[in-house]
All heavy atoms as a GROMACS GRO file, in nm:
protein
  647
    1MET      N    1  15.782   1.532  13.049
    1MET     CA    2  15.783   1.676  13.074
    1MET      C    3  15.704   1.744  12.963
    1MET      O    4  15.720   1.715  12.847
    1MET     CB    5  15.925   1.729  13.077
    1MET     CG    6  15.929   1.880  13.088
    1MET     SD    7  16.090   1.952  13.061
    1MET     CE    8  16.164   1.924  13.217
    2ALA      N    9  15.618   1.835  13.001
    2ALA     CA   10  15.536   1.908  12.905
    2ALA      C   11  15.619   2.013  12.832
    2ALA      O   12  15.715   2.066  12.885
    2ALA     CB   13  15.420   1.975  12.976
    3MET      N   14  15.579   2.040  12.709
    3MET     CA   15  15.647   2.138  12.627
    3MET      C   16  15.635   2.277  12.690
    3MET      O   17  15.728   2.355  12.689
    3MET     CB   18  15.588   2.138  12.487
    3MET     CG   19  15.656   2.234  12.392
    3MET     SD   20  15.582   2.227  12.230
    3MET     CE   21  15.448   2.340  12.249
    4VAL      N   22  15.520   2.307  12.744
    4VAL     CA   23  15.493   2.437  12.804
    4VAL      C   24  15.456   2.413  12.950
    4VAL      O   25  15.372   2.330  12.980
    4VAL     CB   26  15.374   2.506  12.732
    4VAL    CG1   27  15.342   2.638  12.796
    4VAL    CG2   28  15.405   2.524  12.584
    5ALA      N   29  15.523   2.482  13.040
    5ALA     CA   30  15.494   2.464  13.183
    5ALA      C   31  15.372   2.548  13.220
    5ALA      O   32  15.384   2.653  13.280
    5ALA     CB   33  15.615   2.502  13.267
    6ASP      N   34  15.256   2.499  13.182
    6ASP     CA   35  15.132   2.571  13.209
    6ASP      C   36  15.023   2.467  13.234
    6ASP      O   37  15.007   2.376  13.153
    6ASP     CB   38  15.095   2.660  13.090
    6ASP     CG   39  14.979   2.751  13.122
    6ASP    OD1   40  14.869   2.701  13.151
    6ASP    OD2   41  14.997   2.874  13.116
    7PRO      N   42  14.950   2.479  13.343
    7PRO     CA   43  14.847   2.379  13.372
    7PRO      C   44  14.738   2.371  13.266
    7PRO      O   45  14.680   2.265  13.246
    7PRO     CB   46  14.791   2.423  13.507
    7PRO     CG   47  14.838   2.561  13.529
    7PRO     CD   48  14.961   2.581  13.446
    8ARG      N   49  14.713   2.480  13.193
    8ARG     CA   50  14.611   2.475  13.088
    8ARG      C   51  14.658   2.388  12.972
    8ARG      O   52  14.580   2.313  12.913
    8ARG     CB   53  14.577   2.616  13.039
    8ARG     CG   54  14.511   2.700  13.150
    8ARG     CD   55  14.502   2.843  13.113
    8ARG     NE   56  14.639   2.898  13.112
    8ARG     CZ   57  14.667   3.026  13.103
    8ARG    NH1   58  14.569   3.114  13.095
    8ARG    NH2   59  14.791   3.068  13.103
    9PHE      N   60  14.787   2.395  12.939
    9PHE     CA   61  14.844   2.310  12.834
    9PHE      C   62  14.839   2.164  12.878
    9PHE      O   63  14.798   2.077  12.801
    9PHE     CB   64  14.988   2.354  12.806
    9PHE     CG   65  15.061   2.265  12.710
    9PHE    CD1   66  15.041   2.277  12.574
    9PHE    CD2   67  15.150   2.169  12.756
    9PHE    CE1   68  15.107   2.195  12.484
    9PHE    CE2   69  15.217   2.086  12.668
    9PHE     CZ   70  15.195   2.100  12.531
   10GLU      N   71  14.880   2.137  13.001
   10GLU     CA   72  14.878   2.000  13.052
   10GLU      C   73  14.736   1.944  13.057
   10GLU      O   74  14.714   1.827  13.024
   10GLU     CB   75  14.944   1.996  13.190
   10GLU     CG   76  15.093   2.026  13.182
   10GLU     CD   77  15.157   2.050  13.317
   10GLU    OE1   78  15.089   2.034  13.420
   10GLU    OE2   79  15.276   2.083  13.318
   11GLN      N   80  14.639   2.028  13.094
   11GLN     CA   81  14.499   1.984  13.097
   11GLN      C   82  14.450   1.954  12.955
   11GLN      O   83  14.382   1.855  12.932
   11GLN     CB   84  14.410   2.090  13.162
   11GLN     CG   85  14.264   2.048  13.172
   11GLN     CD   86  14.246   1.926  13.259
   11GLN    OE1   87  14.296   1.922  13.370
   11GLN    NE2   88  14.174   1.826  13.210
   12ALA      N   89  14.488   2.039  12.860
   12ALA     CA   90  14.448   2.017  12.721
   12ALA      C   91  14.505   1.885  12.670
   12ALA      O   92  14.434   1.806  12.607
   12ALA     CB   93  14.495   2.133  12.633
   13GLU      N   94  14.632   1.858  12.697
   13GLU     CA   95  14.694   1.731  12.655
   13GLU      C   96  14.619   1.612  12.716
   13GLU      O   97  14.589   1.516  12.647
   13GLU     CB   98  14.840   1.724  12.697
   13GLU     CG   99  14.935   1.786  12.601
   13GLU     CD  100  15.079   1.744  12.628
   13GLU    OE1  101  15.116   1.720  12.746
   13GLU    OE2  102  15.155   1.737  12.531
   14ALA      N  103  14.593   1.619  12.845
   14ALA     CA  104  14.525   1.508  12.914
   14ALA      C  105  14.385   1.487  12.856
   14ALA      O  106  14.344   1.372  12.832
   14ALA     CB  107  14.518   1.536  13.064
   15ASP      N  108  14.312   1.594  12.833
   15ASP     CA  109  14.176   1.584  12.777
   15ASP      C  110  14.180   1.524  12.637
   15ASP      O  111  14.098   1.439  12.603
   15ASP     CB  112  14.108   1.720  12.775
   15ASP     CG  113  14.070   1.770  12.913
   15ASP    OD1  114  14.084   1.695  13.012
   15ASP    OD2  115  14.028   1.888  12.922
   16ILE      N  116  14.275   1.569  12.555
   16ILE     CA  117  14.286   1.517  12.418
   16ILE      C  118  14.316   1.368  12.421
   16ILE      O  119  14.254   1.290  12.349
   16ILE     CB  120  14.393   1.595  12.339
   16ILE    CG1  121  14.345   1.738  12.313
   16ILE    CG2  122  14.426   1.523  12.208
   16ILE    CD1  123  14.454   1.832  12.264
   17ARG      N  124  14.413   1.328  12.503
   17ARG     CA  125  14.446   1.185  12.514
   17ARG      C  126  14.323   1.103  12.554
   17ARG      O  127  14.296   0.996  12.499
   17ARG     CB  128  14.557   1.163  12.617
   17ARG     CG  129  14.693   1.192  12.567
   17ARG     CD  130  14.797   1.143  12.671
   17ARG     NE  131  14.922   1.211  12.653
   17ARG     CZ  132  14.964   1.315  12.724
   17ARG    NH1  133  14.892   1.363  12.823
   17ARG    NH2  134  15.081   1.370  12.699
   18THR      N  135  14.248   1.152  12.651
   18THR     CA  136  14.130   1.081  12.700
   18THR      C  137  14.024   1.071  12.592
   18THR      O  138  13.969   0.963  12.567
   18THR     CB  139  14.071   1.152  12.824
   18THR    OG1  140  14.171   1.152  12.926
   18THR    CG2  141  13.945   1.084  12.873
   19ILE      N  142  13.994   1.182  12.526
   19ILE     CA  143  13.888   1.184  12.425
   19ILE      C  144  13.926   1.096  12.306
   19ILE      O  145  13.846   1.012  12.262
   19ILE     CB  146  13.858   1.328  12.381
   19ILE    CG1  147  13.795   1.406  12.497
   19ILE    CG2  148  13.767   1.329  12.258
   19ILE    CD1  149  13.790   1.556  12.476
   20VAL      N  150  14.045   1.114  12.253
   20VAL     CA  151  14.087   1.036  12.136
   20VAL      C  152  14.100   0.888  12.173
   20VAL      O  153  14.059   0.800  12.097
   20VAL     CB  154  14.218   1.091  12.076
   20VAL    CG1  155  14.272   1.000  11.968
   20VAL    CG2  156  14.196   1.230  12.020
   21GLY      N  157  14.155   0.860  12.290
   21GLY     CA  158  14.175   0.722  12.331
   21GLY      C  159  14.048   0.646  12.359
   21GLY      O  160  14.043   0.523  12.345
   22SER      N  161  13.942   0.715  12.398
   22SER     CA  162  13.817   0.648  12.432
   22SER      C  163  13.711   0.660  12.323
   22SER      O  164  13.603   0.601  12.337
   22SER     CB  165  13.762   0.704  12.563
   22SER     OG  166  13.726   0.840  12.547
   23ALA      N  167  13.740   0.731  12.217
   23ALA     CA  168  13.642   0.749  12.109
   23ALA      C  169  13.619   0.617  12.034
   23ALA      O  170  13.715   0.547  12.002
   23ALA     CB  171  13.689   0.857  12.013
   24PRO      N  172  13.494   0.583  12.008
   24PRO     CA  173  13.465   0.459  11.936
   24PRO      C  174  13.502   0.468  11.787
   24PRO      O  175  13.515   0.366  11.720
   24PRO     CB  176  13.315   0.441  11.955
   24PRO     CG  177  13.262   0.579  11.978
   24PRO     CD  178  13.373   0.653  12.048
   25ALA      N  179  13.520   0.590  11.738
   25ALA     CA  180  13.554   0.612  11.597
   25ALA      C  181  13.650   0.730  11.591
   25ALA      O  182  13.662   0.807  11.687
   25ALA     CB  183  13.427   0.642  11.518
   26PRO      N  184  13.721   0.746  11.480
   26PRO     CA  185  13.810   0.862  11.466
   26PRO      C  186  13.735   0.994  11.490
   26PRO      O  187  13.615   1.005  11.461
   26PRO     CB  188  13.859   0.852  11.321
   26PRO     CG  189  13.850   0.706  11.290
   26PRO     CD  190  13.727   0.659  11.363
   27SER      N  191  13.806   1.092  11.545
   27SER     CA  192  13.745   1.220  11.582
   27SER      C  193  13.781   1.329  11.483
   27SER      O  194  13.894   1.336  11.435
   27SER     CB  195  13.796   1.264  11.720
   27SER     OG  196  13.773   1.167  11.816
   28ARG      N  197  13.686   1.415  11.457
   28ARG     CA  198  13.715   1.535  11.377
   28ARG      C  199  13.790   1.633  11.466
   28ARG      O  200  13.750   1.656  11.581
   28ARG     CB  201  13.586   1.601  11.329
   28ARG     CG  202  13.514   1.526  11.220
   28ARG     CD  203  13.393   1.601  11.173
   28ARG     NE  204  13.413   1.744  11.191
   28ARG     CZ  205  13.319   1.836  11.175
   28ARG    NH1  206  13.198   1.802  11.143
   28ARG    NH2  207  13.346   1.963  11.194
   29PRO      N  208  13.900   1.692  11.416
   29PRO     CA  209  13.976   1.787  11.499
   29PRO      C  210  13.891   1.900  11.557
   29PRO      O  211  13.905   1.933  11.675
   29PRO     CB  212  14.083   1.839  11.403
   29PRO     CG  213  14.103   1.728  11.306
   29PRO     CD  214  13.965   1.668  11.288
   30LEU      N  215  13.803   1.956  11.477
   30LEU     CA  216  13.722   2.068  11.526
   30LEU      C  217  13.630   2.024  11.640
   30LEU      O  218  13.615   2.096  11.740
   30LEU     CB  219  13.640   2.129  11.412
   30LEU     CG  220  13.562   2.255  11.446
   30LEU    CD1  221  13.656   2.364  11.501
   30LEU    CD2  222  13.488   2.305  11.324
   31ASP      N  223  13.572   1.904  11.629
   31ASP     CA  224  13.487   1.854  11.737
   31ASP      C  225  13.569   1.833  11.865
   31ASP      O  226  13.524   1.867  11.974
   31ASP     CB  227  13.422   1.722  11.697
   31ASP     CG  228  13.323   1.738  11.582
   31ASP    OD1  229  13.275   1.851  11.560
   31ASP    OD2  230  13.296   1.637  11.514
   32LEU      N  231  13.688   1.779  11.850
   32LEU     CA  232  13.776   1.757  11.965
   32LEU      C  233  13.812   1.890  12.031
   32LEU      O  234  13.804   1.904  12.153
   32LEU     CB  235  13.903   1.685  11.921
   32LEU     CG  236  14.009   1.669  12.029
   32LEU    CD1  237  13.971   1.556  12.122
   32LEU    CD2  238  14.143   1.646  11.969
   33ILE      N  239  13.851   1.987  11.951
   33ILE     CA  240  13.888   2.119  12.003
   33ILE      C  241  13.771   2.180  12.081
   33ILE      O  242  13.788   2.230  12.192
   33ILE     CB  243  13.935   2.211  11.890
   33ILE    CG1  244  14.070   2.162  11.836
   33ILE    CG2  245  13.943   2.357  11.935
   33ILE    CD1  246  14.111   2.223  11.704
   34ARG      N  247  13.652   2.171  12.024
   34ARG     CA  248  13.534   2.226  12.091
   34ARG      C  249  13.507   2.156  12.224
   34ARG      O  250  13.474   2.221  12.324
   34ARG     CB  251  13.412   2.216  12.001
   34ARG     CG  252  13.415   2.316  11.890
   34ARG     CD  253  13.291   2.308  11.804
   34ARG     NE  254  13.296   2.408  11.699
   34ARG     CZ  255  13.240   2.395  11.581
   34ARG    NH1  256  13.172   2.285  11.552
   34ARG    NH2  257  13.249   2.490  11.491
   35ARG      N  258  13.521   2.022  12.228
   35ARG     CA  259  13.497   1.948  12.353
   35ARG      C  260  13.594   1.990  12.462
   35ARG      O  261  13.554   2.007  12.578
   35ARG     CB  262  13.507   1.798  12.329
   35ARG     CG  263  13.384   1.740  12.264
   35ARG     CD  264  13.388   1.590  12.259
   35ARG     NE  265  13.388   1.530  12.391
   35ARG     CZ  266  13.406   1.401  12.411
   35ARG    NH1  267  13.426   1.319  12.310
   35ARG    NH2  268  13.407   1.351  12.533
   36VAL      N  269  13.720   2.005  12.428
   36VAL     CA  270  13.819   2.044  12.528
   36VAL      C  271  13.794   2.188  12.573
   36VAL      O  272  13.806   2.219  12.691
   36VAL     CB  273  13.963   2.023  12.476
   36VAL    CG1  274  14.065   2.068  12.579
   36VAL    CG2  275  13.986   1.875  12.441
   37MET      N  276  13.757   2.274  12.479
   37MET     CA  277  13.726   2.413  12.516
   37MET      C  278  13.605   2.420  12.610
   37MET      O  279  13.601   2.502  12.701
   37MET     CB  280  13.701   2.497  12.390
   37MET     CG  281  13.828   2.527  12.313
   37MET     SD  282  13.795   2.613  12.157
   37MET     CE  283  13.709   2.759  12.216
   38GLU      N  284  13.507   2.331  12.589
   38GLU     CA  285  13.390   2.327  12.677
   38GLU      C  286  13.428   2.292  12.820
   38GLU      O  287  13.357   2.326  12.914
   38GLU     CB  288  13.287   2.228  12.624
   38GLU     CG  289  13.215   2.277  12.501
   38GLU     CD  290  13.127   2.170  12.437
   38GLU    OE1  291  13.118   2.057  12.490
   38GLU    OE2  292  13.068   2.201  12.331
   39ALA      N  293  13.541   2.225  12.835
   39ALA     CA  294  13.592   2.190  12.969
   39ALA      C  295  13.666   2.308  13.034
   39ALA      O  296  13.717   2.295  13.144
   39ALA     CB  297  13.682   2.068  12.962
   40GLY      N  298  13.673   2.420  12.961
   40GLY     CA  299  13.732   2.540  13.018
   40GLY      C  300  13.874   2.572  12.975
   40GLY      O  301  13.936   2.665  13.028
   41VAL      N  302  13.930   2.496  12.881
   41VAL     CA  303  14.066   2.522  12.834
   41VAL      C  304  14.060   2.617  12.716
   41VAL      O  305  13.987   2.593  12.620
   41VAL     CB  306  14.137   2.390  12.793
   41VAL    CG1  307  14.278   2.418  12.746
   41VAL    CG2  308  14.136   2.291  12.907
   42PRO      N  309  14.135   2.728  12.718
   42PRO     CA  310  14.134   2.822  12.607
   42PRO      C  311  14.181   2.755  12.475
   42PRO      O  312  14.268   2.667  12.476
   42PRO     CB  313  14.233   2.931  12.649
   42PRO     CG  314  14.236   2.923  12.798
   42PRO     CD  315  14.218   2.778  12.830
   43GLU      N  316  14.122   2.799  12.367
   43GLU     CA  317  14.150   2.741  12.235
   43GLU      C  318  14.299   2.739  12.202
   43GLU      O  319  14.350   2.642  12.146
   43GLU     CB  320  14.075   2.819  12.127
   43GLU     CG  321  14.096   2.764  11.988
   43GLU     CD  322  14.016   2.837  11.883
   43GLU    OE1  323  13.951   2.940  11.915
   43GLU    OE2  324  14.018   2.791  11.767
   44TYR      N  325  14.371   2.843  12.238
   44TYR     CA  326  14.515   2.852  12.212
   44TYR      C  327  14.588   2.729  12.266
   44TYR      O  328  14.668   2.667  12.197
   44TYR     CB  329  14.567   2.980  12.277
   44TYR     CG  330  14.717   2.995  12.278
   44TYR    CD1  331  14.784   3.038  12.166
   44TYR    CD2  332  14.791   2.965  12.393
   44TYR    CE1  333  14.923   3.053  12.166
   44TYR    CE2  334  14.928   2.978  12.394
   44TYR     CZ  335  14.993   3.022  12.281
   44TYR     OH  336  15.130   3.035  12.282
   45TYR      N  337  14.560   2.692  12.390
   45TYR     CA  338  14.627   2.578  12.454
   45TYR      C  339  14.583   2.445  12.393
   45TYR      O  340  14.662   2.353  12.381
   45TYR     CB  341  14.604   2.579  12.604
   45TYR     CG  342  14.673   2.694  12.671
   45TYR    CD1  343  14.604   2.811  12.700
   45TYR    CD2  344  14.808   2.688  12.700
   45TYR    CE1  345  14.670   2.918  12.759
   45TYR    CE2  346  14.874   2.795  12.758
   45TYR     CZ  347  14.804   2.910  12.787
   45TYR     OH  348  14.868   3.016  12.844
   46VAL      N  349  14.456   2.437  12.355
   46VAL     CA  350  14.406   2.314  12.295
   46VAL      C  351  14.477   2.288  12.162
   46VAL      O  352  14.524   2.177  12.137
   46VAL     CB  353  14.253   2.321  12.274
   46VAL    CG1  354  14.203   2.194  12.207
   46VAL    CG2  355  14.181   2.346  12.405
   47ARG      N  356  14.487   2.390  12.080
   47ARG     CA  357  14.551   2.372  11.949
   47ARG      C  358  14.700   2.341  11.962
   47ARG      O  359  14.752   2.255  11.892
   47ARG     CB  360  14.528   2.494  11.862
   47ARG     CG  361  14.383   2.507  11.818
   47ARG     CD  362  14.358   2.627  11.730
   47ARG     NE  363  14.219   2.636  11.692
   47ARG     CZ  364  14.165   2.578  11.586
   47ARG    NH1  365  14.240   2.503  11.507
   47ARG    NH2  366  14.038   2.592  11.559
   48ILE      N  367  14.769   2.407  12.053
   48ILE     CA  368  14.911   2.379  12.073
   48ILE      C  369  14.927   2.236  12.124
   48ILE      O  370  15.013   2.161  12.076
   48ILE     CB  371  14.974   2.478  12.173
   48ILE    CG1  372  14.987   2.615  12.110
   48ILE    CG2  373  15.112   2.429  12.218
   48ILE    CD1  374  15.034   2.721  12.206
   49ALA      N  375  14.846   2.196  12.219
   49ALA     CA  376  14.856   2.061  12.274
   49ALA      C  377  14.827   1.955  12.167
   49ALA      O  378  14.895   1.853  12.160
   49ALA     CB  379  14.760   2.045  12.392
   50LEU      N  380  14.728   1.980  12.083
   50LEU     CA  381  14.694   1.885  11.977
   50LEU      C  382  14.811   1.865  11.882
   50LEU      O  383  14.851   1.751  11.854
   50LEU     CB  384  14.570   1.930  11.902
   50LEU     CG  385  14.526   1.840  11.787
   50LEU    CD1  386  14.504   1.698  11.834
   50LEU    CD2  387  14.402   1.897  11.722
   51TRP      N  388  14.869   1.973  11.835
   51TRP     CA  389  14.984   1.960  11.743
   51TRP      C  390  15.104   1.898  11.814
   51TRP      O  391  15.181   1.823  11.754
   51TRP     CB  392  15.020   2.094  11.680
   51TRP     CG  393  14.923   2.127  11.570
   51TRP    CD1  394  14.829   2.226  11.570
   51TRP    CD2  395  14.907   2.056  11.447
   51TRP    NE1  396  14.757   2.221  11.454
   51TRP    CE2  397  14.803   2.119  11.376
   51TRP    CE3  398  14.971   1.946  11.390
   51TRP    CZ2  399  14.761   2.074  11.251
   51TRP    CZ3  400  14.929   1.902  11.264
   51TRP    CH2  401  14.826   1.966  11.196
   52HIS      N  402  15.122   1.930  11.939
   52HIS     CA  403  15.232   1.870  12.016
   52HIS      C  404  15.214   1.718  12.025
   52HIS      O  405  15.310   1.642  12.006
   52HIS     CB  406  15.236   1.933  12.156
   52HIS     CG  407  15.354   1.893  12.236
   52HIS    ND1  408  15.343   1.828  12.356
   52HIS    CD2  409  15.487   1.906  12.214
   52HIS    CE1  410  15.463   1.803  12.405
   52HIS    NE2  411  15.552   1.849  12.321
   53LEU      N  412  15.093   1.672  12.051
   53LEU     CA  413  15.068   1.528  12.058
   53LEU      C  414  15.083   1.460  11.922
   53LEU      O  415  15.131   1.347  11.913
   53LEU     CB  416  14.929   1.501  12.117
   53LEU     CG  417  14.914   1.538  12.264
   53LEU    CD1  418  14.768   1.528  12.307
   53LEU    CD2  419  15.003   1.453  12.352
   54ILE      N  420  15.044   1.529  11.817
   54ILE     CA  421  15.064   1.475  11.682
   54ILE      C  422  15.213   1.465  11.652
   54ILE      O  423  15.261   1.363  11.603
   54ILE     CB  424  14.991   1.562  11.577
   54ILE    CG1  425  14.839   1.546  11.592
   54ILE    CG2  426  15.035   1.524  11.435
   54ILE    CD1  427  14.758   1.645  11.512
   55ASP      N  428  15.287   1.568  11.685
   55ASP     CA  429  15.431   1.571  11.661
   55ASP      C  430  15.502   1.460  11.738
   55ASP      O  431  15.599   1.402  11.690
   55ASP     CB  432  15.487   1.708  11.699
   55ASP     CG  433  15.633   1.723  11.664
   55ASP    OD1  434  15.670   1.696  11.548
   55ASP    OD2  435  15.711   1.760  11.753
   56ARG      N  436  15.454   1.428  11.858
   56ARG     CA  437  15.514   1.324  11.942
   56ARG      C  438  15.460   1.185  11.909
   56ARG      O  439  15.493   1.088  11.974
   56ARG     CB  440  15.490   1.356  12.089
   56ARG     CG  441  15.568   1.478  12.135
   56ARG     CD  442  15.535   1.520  12.275
   56ARG     NE  443  15.550   1.410  12.369
   56ARG     CZ  444  15.496   1.410  12.490
   56ARG    NH1  445  15.422   1.511  12.531
   56ARG    NH2  446  15.513   1.307  12.571
   57HIS      N  447  15.373   1.176  11.811
   57HIS     CA  448  15.314   1.049  11.766
   57HIS      C  449  15.228   0.983  11.872
   57HIS      O  450  15.216   0.861  11.876
   57HIS     CB  451  15.421   0.953  11.715
   57HIS     CG  452  15.506   1.010  11.609
   57HIS    ND1  453  15.462   1.023  11.478
   57HIS    CD2  454  15.630   1.062  11.613
   57HIS    CE1  455  15.558   1.079  11.406
   57HIS    NE2  456  15.660   1.104  11.486
   58GLU      N  457  15.167   1.063  11.958
   58GLU     CA  458  15.071   1.009  12.054
   58GLU      C  459  14.932   1.008  11.995
   58GLU      O  460  14.846   0.930  12.037
   58GLU     CB  461  15.073   1.090  12.183
   58GLU     CG  462  15.201   1.072  12.262
   58GLU     CD  463  15.192   1.134  12.399
   58GLU    OE1  464  15.092   1.111  12.470
   58GLU    OE2  465  15.285   1.207  12.435
   59VAL      N  466  14.909   1.097  11.900
   59VAL     CA  467  14.783   1.106  11.826
   59VAL      C  468  14.822   1.113  11.680
   59VAL      O  469  14.922   1.174  11.644
   59VAL     CB  470  14.704   1.234  11.868
   59VAL    CG1  471  14.582   1.254  11.781
   59VAL    CG2  472  14.666   1.227  12.015
   60GLU      N  473  14.744   1.047  11.595
   60GLU     CA  474  14.774   1.047  11.452
   60GLU      C  475  14.656   1.104  11.373
   60GLU      O  476  14.541   1.094  11.417
   60GLU     CB  477  14.798   0.904  11.402
   60GLU     CG  478  14.921   0.840  11.459
   60GLU     CD  479  14.943   0.700  11.405
   60GLU    OE1  480  14.885   0.665  11.299
   60GLU    OE2  481  15.017   0.625  11.470
   61LEU      N  482  14.688   1.157  11.256
   61LEU     CA  483  14.586   1.200  11.161
   61LEU      C  484  14.571   1.090  11.057
   61LEU      O  485  14.671   1.042  11.003
   61LEU     CB  486  14.628   1.330  11.092
   61LEU     CG  487  14.613   1.458  11.173
   61LEU    CD1  488  14.682   1.573  11.104
   61LEU    CD2  489  14.466   1.490  11.196
   62THR      N  490  14.448   1.052  11.029
   62THR     CA  491  14.423   0.955  10.924
   62THR      C  492  14.434   1.027  10.789
   62THR      O  493  14.438   1.151  10.785
   62THR     CB  494  14.282   0.895  10.938
   62THR    OG1  495  14.185   0.998  10.917
   62THR    CG2  496  14.262   0.828  11.073
   63PRO      N  497  14.436   0.954  10.678
   63PRO     CA  498  14.441   1.019  10.546
   63PRO      C  499  14.325   1.116  10.522
   63PRO      O  500  14.340   1.213  10.448
   63PRO     CB  501  14.437   0.902  10.447
   63PRO     CG  502  14.499   0.789  10.523
   63PRO     CD  503  14.451   0.808  10.666
   64ASP      N  504  14.211   1.092  10.586
   64ASP     CA  505  14.099   1.184  10.571
   64ASP      C  506  14.093   1.286  10.686
   64ASP      O  507  13.990   1.345  10.714
   64ASP     CB  508  13.966   1.112  10.553
   64ASP     CG  509  13.946   0.997  10.650
   64ASP    OD1  510  14.041   0.957  10.718
   64ASP    OD2  511  13.832   0.948  10.658
   65LEU      N  512  14.208   1.306  10.751
   65LEU     CA  513  14.229   1.411  10.853
   65LEU      C  514  14.141   1.397  10.977
   65LEU      O  515  14.095   1.495  11.034
   65LEU     CB  516  14.213   1.550  10.790
   65LEU     CG  517  14.308   1.580  10.674
   65LEU    CD1  518  14.283   1.718  10.619
   65LEU    CD2  519  14.453   1.564  10.718
   66LEU      N  520  14.122   1.274  11.021
   66LEU     CA  521  14.056   1.247  11.147
   66LEU      C  522  14.161   1.205  11.248
   66LEU      O  523  14.269   1.157  11.211
   66LEU     CB  524  13.950   1.138  11.130
   66LEU     CG  525  13.837   1.172  11.033
   66LEU    CD1  526  13.746   1.051  11.015
   66LEU    CD2  527  13.758   1.292  11.080
   67LEU      N  528  14.132   1.221  11.375
   67LEU     CA  529  14.228   1.191  11.481
   67LEU      C  530  14.204   1.052  11.540
   67LEU      O  531  14.090   1.015  11.569
   67LEU     CB  532  14.216   1.295  11.592
   67LEU     CG  533  14.249   1.437  11.548
   67LEU    CD1  534  14.201   1.536  11.653
   67LEU    CD2  535  14.397   1.452  11.523
   68ILE      N  536  14.314   0.979  11.558
   68ILE     CA  537  14.310   0.847  11.621
   68ILE      C  538  14.428   0.836  11.717
   68ILE      O  539  14.528   0.909  11.703
   68ILE     CB  540  14.316   0.733  11.517
   68ILE    CG1  541  14.445   0.742  11.434
   68ILE    CG2  542  14.192   0.734  11.429
   68ILE    CD1  543  14.468   0.624  11.342
   69PRO      N  544  14.421   0.744  11.813
   69PRO     CA  545  14.538   0.721  11.899
   69PRO      C  546  14.651   0.664  11.814
   69PRO      O  547  14.628   0.604  11.709
   69PRO     CB  548  14.490   0.618  12.000
   69PRO     CG  549  14.344   0.607  11.984
   69PRO     CD  550  14.308   0.660  11.851
   70SER      N  551  14.772   0.680  11.858
   70SER     CA  552  14.887   0.626  11.787
   70SER      C  553  14.871   0.476  11.768
   70SER      O  554  14.838   0.404  11.862
   70SER     CB  555  15.016   0.654  11.865
   70SER     OG  556  15.125   0.594  11.802
   71ARG      N  557  14.895   0.429  11.646
   71ARG     CA  558  14.880   0.286  11.617
   71ARG      C  559  15.006   0.208  11.650
   71ARG      O  560  15.003   0.088  11.664
   71ARG     CB  561  14.847   0.267  11.469
   71ARG     CG  562  14.707   0.316  11.436
   71ARG     CD  563  14.682   0.304  11.292
   71ARG     NE  564  14.747   0.418  11.227
   71ARG     CZ  565  14.721   0.461  11.106
   71ARG    NH1  566  14.634   0.399  11.032
   71ARG    NH2  567  14.784   0.565  11.056
   72ASN      N  568  15.119   0.276  11.661
   72ASN     CA  569  15.245   0.203  11.683
   72ASN      C  570  15.299   0.216  11.824
   72ASN      O  571  15.406   0.166  11.854
   72ASN     CB  572  15.351   0.248  11.582
   72ASN     CG  573  15.388   0.394  11.597
   72ASN    OD1  574  15.347   0.458  11.693
   72ASN    ND2  575  15.462   0.446  11.503
   73GLY      N  576  15.227   0.287  11.911
   73GLY     CA  577  15.272   0.300  12.048
   73GLY      C  578  15.393   0.388  12.067
   73GLY      O  579  15.448   0.397  12.175
   74HIS      N  580  15.436   0.456  11.960
   74HIS     CA  581  15.555   0.540  11.968
   74HIS      C  582  15.540   0.651  12.070
   74HIS      O  583  15.635   0.689  12.135
   74HIS     CB  584  15.587   0.598  11.830
   74HIS     CG  585  15.708   0.685  11.827
   74HIS    ND1  586  15.834   0.635  11.848
   74HIS    CD2  587  15.722   0.818  11.808
   74HIS    CE1  588  15.922   0.734  11.839
   74HIS    NE2  589  15.855   0.845  11.815
   75GLY      N  590  15.420   0.700  12.087
   75GLY     CA  591  15.397   0.809  12.182
   75GLY      C  592  15.438   0.775  12.323
   75GLY      O  593  15.493   0.856  12.395
   76ALA      N  594  15.415   0.652  12.364
   76ALA     CA  595  15.454   0.610  12.500
   76ALA      C  596  15.605   0.611  12.515
   76ALA      O  597  15.658   0.650  12.619
   76ALA     CB  598  15.399   0.470  12.528
   77GLU      N  599  15.678   0.570  12.409
   77GLU     CA  600  15.824   0.573  12.414
   77GLU      C  601  15.875   0.715  12.425
   77GLU      O  602  15.968   0.743  12.501
   77GLU     CB  603  15.881   0.508  12.289
   77GLU     CG  604  15.848   0.362  12.274
   77GLU     CD  605  15.880   0.309  12.136
   77GLU    OE1  606  15.951   0.377  12.061
   77GLU    OE2  607  15.832   0.200  12.104
   78VAL      N  608  15.816   0.806  12.351
   78VAL     CA  609  15.857   0.945  12.354
   78VAL      C  610  15.830   1.005  12.492
   78VAL      O  611  15.914   1.074  12.548
   78VAL     CB  612  15.786   1.028  12.244
   78VAL    CG1  613  15.812   1.176  12.260
   78VAL    CG2  614  15.829   0.980  12.106
   79ALA      N  615  15.713   0.976  12.547
   79ALA     CA  616  15.678   1.030  12.679
   79ALA      C  617  15.774   0.976  12.785
   79ALA      O  618  15.817   1.052  12.873
   79ALA     CB  619  15.534   0.993  12.713
   80ALA      N  620  15.809   0.850  12.778
   80ALA     CA  621  15.902   0.791  12.874
   80ALA      C  622  16.039   0.855  12.862
   80ALA      O  623  16.104   0.886  12.963
   80ALA     CB  624  15.911   0.642  12.855
   81ALA      N  625  16.086   0.876  12.741
   81ALA     CA  626  16.218   0.938  12.719
   81ALA      C  627  16.219   1.083  12.769
   81ALA      O  628  16.318   1.129  12.825
   81ALA     CB  629  16.255   0.932  12.572
   82ALA      N  630  16.109   1.153  12.752
   82ALA     CA  631  16.102   1.293  12.794
   82ALA      C  632  16.102   1.306  12.946
   82ALA      O  633  16.146   1.408  12.999
   82ALA     CB  634  15.978   1.360  12.736
   83SER      N  635  16.053   1.203  13.014
   83SER     CA  636  16.046   1.214  13.160
   83SER      C  637  16.175   1.173  13.231
   83SER      O  638  16.185   1.188  13.351
   83SER     CB  639  15.930   1.128  13.212
   83SER     OG  640  15.957   0.992  13.189
   84THR      N  641  16.273   1.124  13.157
   84THR     CA  642  16.399   1.082  13.219
   84THR      C  643  16.502   1.191  13.212
   84THR      O  644  16.494   1.284  13.142
   84THR     CB  645  16.456   0.955  13.152
   84THR    OG1  646  16.474   0.979  13.014
   84THR    CG2  647  16.366   0.838  13.178
   0.00000   0.00000   0.00000
């Protein structure tokens, strides 16, 4: 279940997961935000979705503040628990 019942938030989450998950290298947050905004999602929803995914451990920040997919798979457990 999404934190905010809004299709723009859900689209931002999906886009972030796709971009971070398929990136060959860690992503800069600003570059990621810009890419999702180019897809038509307002910046407000992109930033909320990004922090929400970080909080749920689906996306992680490296020590040099780059974005990577979760290394421990915890995000999948959280998503499964939220949907039950």
